[in-house]
C-alpha positions in Angstrom: 25.2 -56.0 41.5 26.7 -58.7 39.1 23.9 -61.2 37.5 21.3 -59.5 39.8 22.8 -60.9 42.9 23.5 -58.9 46.3 26.6 -60.8 47.6 28.8 -57.7 47.7 27.1 -56.5 50.9 29.3 -58.8 52.7 32.3 -57.0 51.5 30.8 -53.7 52.5 30.1 -54.8 56.1 33.9 -56.2 56.4 35.1 -52.9 55.0 33.2 -50.7 57.5 34.7 -52.7 60.3 38.1 -53.0 58.6 38.3 -49.2 57.9 37.9 -48.3 61.5 39.7 -51.0 63.1 42.7 -52.3 61.1 43.5 -49.3 58.9 45.3 -46.1 59.9 44.0 -42.8 58.1 45.6 -39.5 57.5 42.5 -37.6 56.7 40.9 -39.5 53.9 44.0 -41.2 52.8 44.8 -44.7 54.1 48.4 -44.9 55.3 48.8 -48.3 57.0 46.9 -51.4 57.6 47.3 -54.4 59.8 49.6 -57.2 58.8 48.4 -59.1 62.0 46.3 -58.4 64.9 46.3 -60.4 68.1 42.9 -60.3 69.8 44.2 -61.8 73.1 46.6 -58.9 73.8 44.9 -56.5 71.5 48.1 -55.8 69.7 47.9 -54.7 66.0 51.3 -55.0 63.8 50.7 -52.2 61.3 52.4 -51.1 58.4 51.9 -49.3 55.1 53.0 -52.8 53.5 49.8 -54.1 54.9 47.8 -51.9 52.2 49.7 -53.6 49.4 48.6 -57.2 49.7 45.0 -56.6 48.9 45.6 -54.0 46.3 44.2 -56.2 43.4 41.2 -57.0 45.4 40.3 -53.3 46.4 40.9 -52.0 43.0 37.4 -52.6 41.8 35.8 -51.9 45.1 37.9 -49.1 47.0 40.0 -47.8 44.1 41.4 -44.8 46.1 42.9 -47.1 48.8 44.2 -49.5 46.2 45.8 -46.7 44.4 47.4 -45.2 47.2 49.0 -48.7 48.3 50.2 -49.0 44.6 51.8 -45.7 44.7 53.5 -46.3 48.1 55.1 -49.5 46.6 55.9 -47.8 43.3 57.8 -44.8 45.1 59.6 -47.1 47.4 61.0 -49.0 44.8 61.9 -45.9 42.3 59.3 -46.5 39.6 57.8 -43.2 40.2 60.4 -40.4 39.3 63.5 -40.0 37.1 65.8 -42.6 39.1 66.4 -46.2 38.3 64.1 -49.1 39.6 65.3 -50.8 42.7 64.9 -54.4 42.0 67.4 -56.9 43.2 65.1 -59.9 43.8 62.1 -61.0 41.2 59.9 -60.9 44.3 60.5 -57.3 44.9 58.8 -56.7 41.5 56.3 -59.3 41.4 53.5 -57.4 43.3 54.5 -54.2 41.6 54.4 -55.7 38.0 50.8 -57.1 39.0 49.4 -53.8 40.2 51.0 -51.3 37.7 49.1 -52.3 34.6 45.7 -51.4 36.7 47.2 -47.8 37.5 49.7 -46.7 35.1 50.6 -47.0 31.4 53.1 -45.7 29.0 56.5 -44.5 30.3 55.9 -45.9 33.9 54.9 -49.2 32.6 57.8 -49.6 30.3 60.2 -48.4 32.8 59.0 -51.3 35.1 59.0 -53.7 32.6 62.6 -52.8 31.3 63.8 -53.2 34.9 61.9 -56.7 35.4 63.0 -58.3 32.0 66.2 -60.0 33.5 64.8 -60.9 36.8 61.6 -62.4 35.5 63.4 -64.6 33.0 60.9 -64.4 30.1 60.9 -67.8 28.2 59.3 -69.2 24.8 59.3 -72.8 24.1 59.7 -72.9 20.4 57.8 -76.5 20.1 54.9 -75.7 22.3 54.8 -71.9 21.6 54.2 -71.3 25.4 55.3 -68.1 26.9 56.4 -68.3 30.5 58.4 -66.4 33.3 60.9 -68.9 35.1 61.9 -66.0 37.6 65.5 -67.5 37.8 64.3 -70.7 40.0 65.6 -73.1 37.7 62.7 -75.5 38.2 61.3 -77.8 35.8 57.9 -76.2 35.7 57.0 -72.1 35.7 55.3 -71.3 39.0 51.8 -70.9 38.1 50.8 -68.3 40.8 53.7 -66.0 40.0 52.9 -66.3 36.0 49.4 -65.6 36.7 49.9 -62.5 38.6 52.6 -61.0 36.4 50.7 -61.8 33.0 47.6 -60.1 34.4 49.7 -56.9 35.3 51.4 -57.2 31.7 48.1 -57.1 29.8 46.2 -55.0 31.9 45.4 -51.6 30.8 44.5 -48.7 33.2 41.3 -49.4 34.7 40.5 -52.6 32.8 40.3 -54.8 36.0 37.9 -52.7 37.9 35.9 -52.3 34.7 35.2 -55.9 34.5 33.1 -55.5 37.5 31.5 -52.0 37.2 30.7 -52.5 33.7 30.8 -56.2 32.8 30.2 -57.6 29.4 27.2 -59.9 30.2 25.9 -60.0 26.5 28.6 -62.2 25.6 26.9 -65.1 27.5 24.2 -65.0 24.9 26.4 -64.1 21.9 27.8 -66.7 19.4 30.9 -68.6 21.0 33.5 -70.8 19.8 34.1 -74.2 20.9 36.2 -77.4 20.1 39.5 -75.5 19.4 42.2 -78.1 18.9 44.3 -76.4 21.9 47.3 -76.3 22.6 48.3 -76.8 19.1 46.3 -73.7 18.2 44.8 -70.7 20.1 42.3 -68.3 19.3 44.0 -64.7 19.1 40.5 -63.1 18.0 37.0 -64.1 18.8 34.3 -61.6 19.2 30.8 -60.7 18.0 30.1 -57.3 16.6 27.7 -55.8 14.3 26.2 -59.1 13.2 29.6 -60.7 12.4 31.6 -63.1 14.5 35.4 -62.1 14.2 38.0 -64.7 14.4 41.9 -65.3 14.0 43.8 -68.4 15.0 47.4 -68.7 15.8 49.6 -71.9 15.6 51.7 -73.0 18.7 55.0 -73.1 16.6 56.3 -72.2 13.2 55.9 -75.8 11.9 52.0 -75.2 12.4 51.9 -71.9 10.7 49.3 -72.1 7.9 47.8 -75.2 8.9 43.9 -75.4 8.6 42.0 -76.4 11.7 38.4 -76.8 12.6 36.3 -75.6 15.4 32.4 -75.5 16.2 30.3 -72.3 16.4 27.4 -72.2 18.8 24.6 -69.9 19.4 24.3 -68.1 15.9 21.1 -66.0 15.9 20.0 -67.7 12.6 20.0 -71.1 10.8 20.8 -71.3 7.1 23.9 -70.3 5.4 26.7 -68.3 6.7 29.5 -66.6 4.9 33.1 -67.1 5.9 35.4 -64.1 4.6 39.2 -64.2 5.0 41.4 -61.1 5.1 42.1 -61.6 1.5 38.4 -61.7 0.8 38.3 -65.3 0.0 34.9 -66.6 0.6 33.3 -70.2 1.7 30.0 -70.8 3.1 28.6 -73.1 5.8 25.1 -74.0 7.1 23.9 -73.4 10.7 21.3 -75.8 12.2 20.0 -75.2 15.6 22.4 -72.1 15.9 25.5 -74.4 15.3 28.1 -75.0 12.4 31.3 -75.9 11.8 34.2 -73.9 10.2 37.8 -74.3 9.2 40.3 -71.7 9.7 43.6 -71.2 8.6 46.2 -70.8 11.5 48.5 -67.9 10.6 46.9 -65.1 12.6 44.8 -63.5 9.7 41.3 -62.6 10.3 38.0 -64.0 9.4 34.6 -62.9 9.7 31.3 -65.1 10.0 28.3 -63.3 8.5 24.8 -64.6 7.8 23.9 -64.7 4.2 20.7 -63.3 5.0 21.7 -59.5 5.5 18.4 -59.0 7.8 20.5 -60.9 10.6 22.1 -58.2 12.5 22.1 -59.6 16.4 
C-alpha cells in the first residue's frame, strides 16, 4: 500500500459489488458496464461505452478490464488494423488519445497522433513558450481538462501510469530537490538524483531567453561543504552547502549540468 496506508480497500469493496451488479461478462472478459442505473425501477442502461469512462482509473487496479475497454474504443475508431482512423470531431479522439499511451506505442500511437494532429489544433505561443491544444474551439484560453488528458496520453509510455502506483519512486521524497525556479520564464527539463549527483537542465520560455543564466535553490543535499557544478562542456564552478542547501546558477539552453560533492565519499 502506498506510504503504508490501507485506503485502497475501499476500491476493492466497490469493485466486488460493481463486478457483480454493473458489469456484463463473457467468461473472464468484461463486455459492458452500466452508464446509468435506476434503483427505483431496477433498470440498467448498459453499454460497452460504459467501460471506457473509468479506463484511466482502472488501468493500475484492474488492468485487464481497462485494456479491454481501450481495445474496444480503438477498434471502433479504426486505430487497430490497416484502415484509416475514423475521427471527425476532436471529442472522438480525446479519450482514445488519453488512454493509448498506457497500452500501445510505436506504430499504433503514431497512427493515432497523425489522425489527431489537425483536430486537436496543436499551438505554440512563441512569447510564453507555452504549448497547448486548442481543439478548434476558438476560445481565448485552452481547455485545461482536455489538455491535461491529451498531454497525459502523449507523454505516457506503455505501463507508465500503472507503474506510478505499483512501484512508486518514494526515494525522491528524501533526495535532493530544486526550488525557486523562475517559472514560467524558465523550466526544468531535467532534475533527478542518480549515483551521488544531481542532474539538471533548464530550458528557456522562448528564443530571446535562450542562454540567459538563472538561479535556483537546491535542498536536501546529503552533505554540507563544497559541491562541484559541471556543465556539459566540462566547465566547472563550485558552491557551498549549509544545512543541506545551496544556491546555483545555470545557463538556460537545455544543456546538462551535474552537481556533485567535492568529497568523493558522498554517494547518497
